[in-house]
C-alpha positions in Angstrom: -20.9 -137.6 37.5 -22.8 -138.0 34.2 -23.8 -141.6 35.2 -25.3 -140.1 38.4 -27.2 -137.5 36.4 -28.6 -140.2 34.0 -29.4 -142.4 37.0 -27.3 -145.3 35.7 -25.3 -145.0 38.9 -26.5 -144.6 42.5 -23.3 -143.5 44.1 -19.9 -142.6 42.6 -16.5 -142.2 44.3 -14.8 -139.2 42.5 -11.7 -137.1 42.9 -13.6 -133.9 42.1 -17.1 -133.3 43.5 -19.9 -131.7 41.6 -20.2 -127.9 42.0 -21.7 -126.8 45.3 -24.6 -125.2 43.3 -25.2 -128.3 41.2 -29.0 -128.7 41.0 -28.9 -132.5 40.6 -25.9 -133.8 42.5 -24.3 -133.5 45.9 -21.2 -135.0 47.5 -19.5 -135.8 50.8 -15.7 -136.0 51.3 -14.9 -139.5 52.4 -11.1 -139.1 52.9 -7.9 -137.4 52.0 -5.9 -140.1 50.2 -2.1 -139.8 50.9 0.1 -139.7 47.9 3.0 -142.1 47.1 6.0 -141.6 44.9 6.0 -143.9 42.0 9.4 -144.8 40.6 10.6 -147.2 37.9 11.8 -150.4 39.5 15.3 -149.8 38.1 15.6 -146.2 39.2 18.5 -145.6 41.7 16.1 -143.9 44.2 13.9 -147.0 44.3 16.5 -148.8 46.4 17.6 -145.8 48.5 16.6 -146.2 52.2 15.6 -142.5 52.8 14.4 -140.1 50.2 14.9 -136.4 50.8 13.5 -133.4 48.9 16.9 -132.7 47.3 16.8 -136.2 45.8 13.7 -135.4 43.8 14.5 -131.9 42.5 16.3 -133.1 39.3 13.9 -135.9 38.4 11.7 -136.0 35.3 8.2 -135.8 36.7 5.0 -137.0 35.2 2.1 -134.7 36.2 -1.4 -136.1 36.7 -4.3 -133.9 35.7 -6.7 -133.6 38.6 -9.6 -131.6 37.1 -10.4 -130.4 33.6 -9.4 -126.9 32.7 -6.9 -126.6 35.6 -3.2 -126.8 35.4 -2.6 -130.5 36.3 0.2 -129.9 38.7 -0.7 -126.8 40.7 -1.4 -128.5 44.0 1.6 -130.8 43.6 4.0 -128.1 42.7 2.9 -126.0 45.7 3.4 -128.9 48.0 6.9 -129.6 46.5 7.9 -125.9 46.9 6.8 -126.1 50.6 9.0 -129.2 51.0 12.0 -127.5 49.5 12.2 -128.3 45.8 10.6 -127.3 42.5 9.8 -130.3 40.3 10.3 -130.3 36.5 7.2 -131.7 34.8 7.9 -132.2 31.1 5.1 -134.8 30.7 1.5 -135.0 31.8 -0.9 -137.9 32.1 -4.7 -137.5 31.9 -5.2 -139.9 34.8 -3.2 -141.8 37.5 -3.2 -145.2 35.8 -1.7 -143.7 32.7 1.0 -142.0 34.8 1.8 -145.4 36.4 2.2 -147.0 33.0 4.6 -144.2 32.0 6.5 -144.7 35.2 6.7 -148.5 34.5 8.1 -147.6 31.1 10.9 -145.7 32.7 9.8 -142.3 31.4 9.8 -140.5 34.8 8.5 -140.5 38.3 5.0 -139.5 39.5 2.8 -139.1 42.6 -0.3 -141.3 42.8 -2.9 -141.9 45.4 -2.2 -144.6 48.0 -5.6 -146.0 47.3 -4.3 -147.0 43.8 -1.2 -148.8 45.2 -2.7 -152.3 44.6 -3.1 -151.4 40.9 0.5 -150.5 40.3 1.8 -152.3 37.3 4.9 -154.5 37.4 8.0 -152.4 37.3 6.8 -149.7 39.6 8.0 -149.1 43.1 5.9 -147.0 45.5 7.4 -145.0 48.3 6.0 -142.9 51.1 7.3 -139.3 51.5 6.3 -138.3 55.0 7.7 -134.8 54.6 5.6 -134.0 51.5 2.2 -132.7 52.6 0.2 -133.7 49.5 -3.1 -135.6 49.5 -6.0 -136.1 47.1 -9.6 -135.9 48.3 -12.0 -138.7 47.6 -15.7 -137.8 47.4 -18.8 -139.9 47.4 -21.3 -138.3 45.1 -25.0 -139.0 44.5 -28.2 -137.6 43.0 -30.1 -135.2 45.3 -33.4 -137.1 44.6 -33.1 -140.6 46.1 -34.8 -143.4 44.4 -33.5 -146.3 46.5 -33.7 -146.9 50.2 -30.3 -148.6 50.3 -28.7 -145.4 48.9 -30.4 -143.3 51.6 -29.1 -145.7 54.3 -25.5 -145.4 52.8 -25.7 -141.6 52.7 -26.8 -141.5 56.4 -24.0 -143.9 57.5 -21.5 -141.7 55.6 -22.8 -138.3 56.6 -24.5 -138.9 60.0 -22.9 -142.0 61.6 -24.4 -141.2 65.0 -27.9 -141.4 63.4 -27.5 -145.1 62.6 
């Protein structure tokens, strides 16, 4: 967001939008990215055909901080409780790529955005959990004052597809 404020970026894809009353920036939600379970390749659950909530209750979870100042796992824990288990989260990562590295090292399991699946390091297995209702929003953010026609066209395509 700072790059947008300083005008070094035209558009940024971010997991947290600027505040609604931000005088400089605005955003539009692009999608809700489904989350995948990241397991160490040698983990017994990595080879299991079907994963159920009870399989995940006793795992060592690596939480991923979603926004500064918030408890990193609030949304995740609530989704897990709704699914029928309460995760134990002894370790937290500041961002998803760090969490994937910790998973690859065998230190626990984590939930990461499906959009990051191509960037999973060797030694990580990603699994879908259709019964876990947990997604991460992805936002396109930009400066309120447009300096480039191409950015304006992109914003219109994104926010008003029928206008193009």
